N, C-alpha and C positions, 0 to 999 in steps of 0.2 A: 624207577627200573625194582624188579624185586627179584632179580635173578645173578648170580656172577658176572663182573667186569673185565676186563684186565685191559691194563694199554702198555706197550711198552716200545723198545726201539732198536730192531735190527741189527749192529755193523755187520756189512760183508767185506770191509777191508774193499782191495781196488780190486773190481768188477771187469772182468774182459768183456767187450763186447761182442753181441752178433755179427753183427757188420762192420767192425772193425773199432779200433781205441778204448778206451779204458775210462770210468768211471773211477772219476778218486773217491778214497774212502765212501764207499757208497751206504745206505744207511735206509731201513725200512719201517714208517712209525707205522705202526699195526692196531689197531683195539679187536679183543675178543672179547662175544656173550657166552655165556650159555656154561656150559662143565662139559672137557672132555671124558668122555665114556672110558671104561678102564681098557676095554677093548681098542681104543682110542678108530672106534668105527665110524664118527658121530658129527667127524669134522665136514661141513659147508663152508670154502675159501667163496666169498664175499667181494672182489677186487670192485678198485673205483673206478669211473670214468670221471667223462672229459670236464676238466673246469673242476671234480668236484674233491670233499674230502671227507675221510666217512663221519663227520658228524651230518650230509647231508644226505646220506643214505639207509640211514637209521630208524626212516619213517617206519621201515617196512617189518623192522623183527618187533616179535612182540606174540605174546600166547597168541591170540586172535591174530594176528600178521600174516606175511607170505613166508617168511622164515621163524618156525617157532624156538624161543631158545629156552624152550625146558628140552625141547628133546635134541637140537643140534647145537652144536659146538662150533658156532657162526664167528671167522675169522676176520675180517674186513683187512689190509694190506693195501696202504694207499701208496697207490702207483709213483712212480718218477716223472716228476715233471708237476703235481699239485702244490708242490711250496712247502709239505710236511714231508715226505719223504725226498731222496735228495733232487732238489730240481737245481737251473739254473740260478734263482732267487735264492741259492747257502750253499753254492757249488760250484768251486770254478778251480782250474776251469771245466765249462762244459762240452760235454763231446760231441760233437755235427749230428749224428742220432743214436737215441736212444730207442728199443723195439719192444711191439709186447714181448716178444720171446726175451728179453733181455731180463721185462716186468716177471714175466712168470717163473726163469731158473731161478732168480733172486723170491719170489715167494716158497717153492718149493723147499730152501735151503732151511727158511723161515720155519716151515711147518715140517719139516726133518730134524732140524740142532736144539730149536728153542723146542717144542710139544714133543719130537720122539714121533711123528706122524709120517709115512712108509706113502702110505694111502687113502682118499679121498670119497666123503660116501659122494659129494658134488662139487661145481665151482658153475656159481648162478653169479652171470655178470648182463649189467644192463648196455649198452653201448659200445663204447670202448672197454665195458668191463665184459660184457658181451664175446669181444672180440679175445681179451684176454685169458675166456674161458674157452675157445676153440683153440687155443693159443696150448692151453692146460693139456688137452686133451688129444692134441697133433704132439706134443713134445714128451709128452708122456703117460704114455697108451697103459701103460700098466699101474700107474697110480691113481688114473684116476674112474669112477664109478659111472658119473653122470655129468651130465653138463645140462644149463639153461642158459641158452642161449637169443635173450630177453633185445629184439631191435640192434641186430650186429652181423653179422656176416665172413665168414670166414679168408673173405680177403676184400681188403676195397675196393670196389668201382670204379671204373672211367668215372662216372657222376659223380662221384662222391670226390672221388678225388679232384674232379674240375673244384667239386664247392671249398676245398677245404686250403688249394693253390691261390683261390681266390680271396680264402680271408684270414692266408700268413701275408699277402700280397699287400691286404692294408696296416698292416702291424711291418714289416717292413719296409714301408713306402717311409712311416713316421721318419722326422729327423732326429731322433732320439736311439732309433736302430744302430748296432756299432758296425753293418756289416757280411755279422757272423751267427751272433744267437742272443747278446744278451742286451739292453738298452742301457744309456747313461740316464734318463727319468723313464716316469712313468711318461708313455706318450696319450694322454688325457683324449685328445682328438680325436687320433686314432682308434682308443677304446670305444668312444661311443659312436664311431662310424661300425667297429668292430659288432658290440652287442647290437648295433638298429638290423644290419644286414644280417647276425642271426637268427632274430627274429620271425625274419620272412622263412625259416627252412627248417627249425626246430620242431612250428606248428605247422600245419595244413591249409589249406585254399578256405577248404571245409568251418577247419575251427573258427578262421576269420568270420568267413558268408555265415555263420551264424550268430557272429557276438559274442562267442565266449571269452576272448578279451576282455570283455567288459562285466557280464552278468557269470561268467563261473569264476573268474581274477579278481575282479570286481576290483576295475580300472575304472575314473570318470569319467576317459577318454582314449581315444590311442597315444598321445604325445605321452602324457601320462605313465601310460601302459609300458611302451614302449624304453623310455627314463627309467621307472621305478620297474622292471622284472627285469631288464635289459640291459641297459647304460650301466646303471648301479648294483649290477650284480657281478659281470668281469671287472668295473674298474674295484673289486674286491681283489684280484687275482695280476701277483705278478704278468707283465704281461714277454717277458720272458718266459715261463712258465707255460703262459698259453700256447706260445708260438712254438714251444716242445713240443708241448702234448700234438700241437697241429699237422708238426711234424711226424709223429711214435703212428698216430692215425693214419694216418698217407702210407706210410708203410706198411700198416696190416697184412698179414697174406702169412699161411698156415704152411704151404707149398715151398718157400722160399729157406729153402735149407736142403744142403748136399743128399740128404738122404733120399728127397723126393724130386730135387731138380728143376722146381716148377711148377711141378705137376700137380691142378688143383685137386683132378681126380683120384690121385694117387693118394695124397695127402686125405684126400676126404675119407679114401675106405680104409686106412694106415688107422684110422681111429677105434678105437673098441669101446668106448664111451660110448651107454647114452644117450642121444642128445634129441634136447627137447628145442625146437627148433622155433619161435613165440614173435615173430613179427611183427607189428601195428600195421593194416591195411591202409592205412594213407601220409606212412612215414615216409618221408623222400632223399632219407641218409640211406637207410638199409634196405632195402625194397623185399617185399614179398614175392618178388618174382628172384629175386637172389637167393633165396631161402629153398624156393621151389626147384630150383638149380639145382645147389646142392644135396637135396634130400635124397633123390635114383644113387650119389654116391657113397650115402652112409649106410653102414650094416645095423644100424638101430637108427632111425631115426623119427619124431613126428611132427609133423610143421602142426600148428596152431595161433593161425593169425588175433592176434588181437581188434573184434570189430567197432573201431572206434574212428572222429574224424579230430584223434589229440595230435593227430601226426609221430614223430619222433616220441612226446612227448607221454604220450599212448602207455612209453612202458618203462616209466616214472611217475606212477598218478598219486603224487600229492596230497592233490586235494581233485578228483576222480576215483570218486569212492564203484562207479560204475566200472571201469578199466581195472580197480585194485582189485576191485571181488575178482573181475577176471583172470587176472596173473596168480590171486591165492589158490582161488579154485583147480588152477590149472598145475599150476605149483606143486601145493602138496599133494596132491596125486602119484604126480611124478618121482617125488623123493621117497614116497611113501610104499610105492609100485614095489615086489618082490620080485625075486631072480626068477629067470627062463630058463 
């Protein structure tokens, strides 16, 4: 990397949580790319996604990438539960629920107390990162100028919740599960099942019909693909962390706040940030229809579906040049769009 990179740990103390309880001795592990401008007006917050840690998402940062670190000061806060920031695997006792609201509140403190930043140019997020981008705009309307919602939604849909509750049930059925939040040991069999089930949701039916798991992802056969790309991927993470993040994802809702009283339309209309909604046309979690329903309630929103058969993974196209080019083109134009 030929640009400045910083790493740090931000201690928050005991953190009171949005849905009750406390996260003891909370901490955020973060990485920043680029240089903060003297006016502190070039900040892009880039929250992590489900099961991801900051190295997993840095592929899109570069002079010719989606996020240019020579133009922007890109701060990646690792979300709670990802194994680096406070997580069940490194924090006890673990509370019943840590939400996106808790994540963005901690992230705003990080920006203010470490960097002296009170207003950010943009929040860019994919998947659970997109949920956090939406929560940033809802929680701090005066502090966010733009958000990029890449394969995410303002509220977790019922169908998405069905998937999440099913995946949680796989982990909770493991004999190693303590019935609350933790595991006596890694539940190897449950994690293998978890990975195989996840593979059927993260990529579309069209992706598999086209055989891209074999051609684009270079697997010799389906069994190898499931083991290498899914079973082994999830085995790297603590099951308790995966379960905590599933619960956070399931609870995603920008209207779940006293000032909105559950009224999603009102919560969307209260957002003053410009919003780029970028769903994948074949995502099974966050459907284009979800964002299309949100759009009329936004003051300044644009819907730009990714024309892809890569399902949810179209929004994180590490080895998919066509989708990466689409995202780069849309995001770069959006970040540089002058005020109206």
